[in-house]
DONU-446562 format. One line per 2 residues: number of its first residue (from 1); their letters; for each residue y, x, z of C-alpha. Coordinates in nm, 2 decimals, padded with zeros to 4 digits. Layout:
NUM> A> Y:X:Z | ...
***
This chain:
1> MN> 00.00:00.00:00.00 | 00.34:00.15:-00.10
3> IL> 00.66:00.14:00.11 | 00.81:-00.15:-00.07
5> DR> 00.50:-00.37:00.00 | 00.53:-00.27:00.36
7> FR> 00.90:-00.36:00.37 | 00.82:-00.69:00.20
9> GS> 00.55:-00.78:00.45 | 00.77:-00.68:00.75
11> LI> 01.07:-00.87:00.62 | 00.86:-01.18:00.53
13> GL> 00.71:-01.18:00.88 | 01.05:-01.14:01.04
15> AI> 01.20:-01.42:00.83 | 00.92:-01.66:00.91
17> GD> 00.93:-01.58:01.28 | 01.31:-01.61:01.28
19> AL> 01.30:-01.94:01.10 | 01.04:-02.07:01.35
21> GA> 01.22:-01.94:01.65 | 01.57:-02.05:01.54
23> TL> 01.48:-02.41:01.64 | 01.45:-02.30:02.00
25> EF> 01.73:-02.03:02.00 | 01.92:-02.02:02.33
27> KA> 01.67:-02.26:02.51 | 01.54:-02.15:02.84
29> PG> 01.16:-02.10:02.87 | 00.98:-02.42:02.99
31> TF> 01.26:-02.65:02.87 | 01.09:-02.74:02.54
33> EP> 00.76:-02.84:02.39 | 00.58:-02.57:02.19
35> IT> 00.65:-02.59:01.81 | 00.38:-02.54:01.56
37> NI> 00.58:-02.57:01.24 | 00.90:-02.45:01.09
39> VG> 01.12:-02.76:01.13 | 01.47:-02.62:01.13
41> GG> 01.75:-02.77:01.35 | 01.84:-02.58:01.66
43> PF> 02.20:-02.49:01.76 | 02.29:-02.40:01.39
45> NL> 02.13:-02.71:01.24 | 01.93:-02.50:01.00
47> KP> 01.71:-02.64:00.72 | 01.34:-02.55:00.76
49> GE> 01.29:-02.19:00.65 | 01.65:-02.08:00.70
51> WT> 01.69:-01.76:00.91 | 01.95:-01.63:01.15
53> DD> 02.16:-01.32:01.19 | 01.85:-01.13:01.29
55> TS> 01.69:-01.15:00.95 | 02.02:-01.11:00.77
57> MA> 02.09:-00.78:00.94 | 01.74:-00.66:00.89
59> LC> 01.77:-00.73:00.51 | 02.10:-00.53:00.51
61> LA> 01.93:-00.24:00.69 | 01.63:-00.25:00.45
63> ES> 01.85:-00.24:00.15 | 02.05:00.04:00.29
65> LI> 01.74:00.25:00.36 | 01.61:00.20:00.01
67> KC> 01.94:00.23:-00.18 | 02.04:00.54:00.02
69> NG> 01.69:00.69:00.01 | 01.71:00.73:00.38
71> FS> 01.93:00.67:00.68 | 02.31:00.62:00.64
73> AA> 02.49:00.47:00.94 | 02.80:00.41:00.73
75> DQ> 02.62:00.23:00.45 | 02.44:00.01:00.71
77> ME> 02.77:-00.08:00.87 | 02.92:-00.16:00.53
79> RY> 02.64:-00.39:00.45 | 02.66:-00.56:00.80
81> VR> 03.04:-00.61:00.74 | 02.96:-00.77:00.40
83> WY> 02.72:-01.01:00.58 | 02.98:-01.08:00.85
85> RD> 03.27:-01.13:00.62 | 03.10:-01.27:00.30
87> GY> 02.77:-01.41:00.41 | 02.58:-01.14:00.22
89> MS> 02.20:-01.18:00.29 | 02.26:-01.50:00.49
91> SK> 02.03:-01.79:00.44 | 02.34:-02.02:00.43
93> GK> 02.57:-01.80:00.23 | 02.80:-01.74:00.53
95> CF> 02.78:-01.57:00.87 | 02.71:-01.86:01.11
97> DI> 02.56:-01.67:01.40 | 02.68:-01.33:01.53
99> GM> 02.66:-01.18:01.88 | 02.98:-01.07:02.04
101> TT> 02.87:-00.70:02.07 | 02.78:-00.70:01.70
103> RE> 03.10:-00.86:01.60 | 03.31:-00.62:01.80
105> SL> 03.13:-00.32:01.65 | 03.18:-00.44:01.30
107> ES> 03.55:-00.51:01.35 | 03.59:-00.17:01.51
109> FE> 03.41:-00.01:01.21 | 03.65:-00.19:00.97
111> IT> 03.95:-00.04:01.16 | 03.82:00.31:01.23
113> GE> 03.55:00.38:00.98 | 03.33:00.51:01.26
115> PF> 02.98:00.39:01.20 | 02.86:00.43:01.55
117> SG> 03.09:00.16:01.68 | 02.85:-00.01:01.92
119> ST> 02.99:-00.06:02.27 | 02.86:00.19:02.52
121> DP> 02.92:-00.05:02.81 | 02.58:-00.12:02.96
123> WS> 02.67:-00.48:03.03 | 02.72:-00.54:02.66
125> AG> 02.38:-00.41:02.57 | 02.20:-00.72:02.43
127> NG> 01.89:-00.72:02.22 | 02.06:-00.76:01.88
129> SL> 01.96:-00.42:01.75 | 01.60:-00.47:01.85
131> MR> 01.57:-00.76:01.60 | 01.60:-00.53:01.30
133> LA> 01.42:-00.23:01.44 | 01.09:-00.23:01.26
135> LV> 01.24:-00.11:00.93 | 01.35:00.23:01.05
137> PL> 01.01:00.35:01.18 | 00.84:00.19:00.89
139> YF> 01.06:00.38:00.64 | 01.02:00.71:00.83
141> SK> 00.65:00.66:00.93 | 00.55:01.00:00.79
143> NP> 00.78:01.17:01.04 | 00.74:01.01:01.38
145> EL> 01.00:01.22:01.56 | 01.26:01.14:01.30
147> AI> 01.16:00.78:01.32 | 01.22:00.78:01.69
149> TL> 01.56:00.96:01.66 | 01.69:00.74:01.38
151> SG> 01.57:00.42:01.55 | 01.81:00.50:01.84
153> KS> 02.09:00.59:01.59 | 02.04:00.27:01.40
155> SM> 02.08:00.08:01.72 | 02.39:00.27:01.81
157> TT> 02.58:00.13:01.50 | 02.61:-00.20:01.68
159> HG> 02.47:-00.15:02.03 | 02.58:00.19:02.17
161> AE> 02.46:00.17:02.53 | 02.20:00.45:02.51
163> DR> 02.02:00.35:02.83 | 01.98:-00.01:02.71
165> GA> 01.97:-00.11:02.34 | 01.95:00.23:02.18
167> GA> 01.71:00.35:02.45 | 01.48:00.05:02.40
169> CT> 01.47:00.11:02.03 | 01.38:00.48:02.08
171> LS> 01.13:00.40:02.35 | 00.96:00.13:02.15
173> QR> 00.86:00.41:01.90 | 00.69:00.63:02.16
***
């Protein structure tokens, strides 16, 4: 199986899981009946099969890795900004869901051009960068140490608290 097939499989799995889970997004465990089908709805009133920011950002990252033939934090951020501002890679053609930490990092990047714009405040370290993580180690699977390093760096574009988001991305590869 070649790298593009692996990317496709990973992204299809992510999009399906995201579309399934979007129905329950922001709900507390135990406050809903289990779902067994992709039904849409949820806080964004999605149609069945539509995905959230998690898949949109993963698609941007995948395209960046392939088009740049490797890791480029600046290119990733440029693609994330296109998603945020223009709906690039969104299932609805617009950005309808974005975490505060991600939004702040993208707006900072637009002003400064610094691709590692994720907040370093430990209290702002959400799980947003974990949602797109699989693609970096997949792309760099032949070099595990580089995969570990770049997983953390990829996280730091939007979530810079090394002991939280970036650290979790790095540790998940060990």
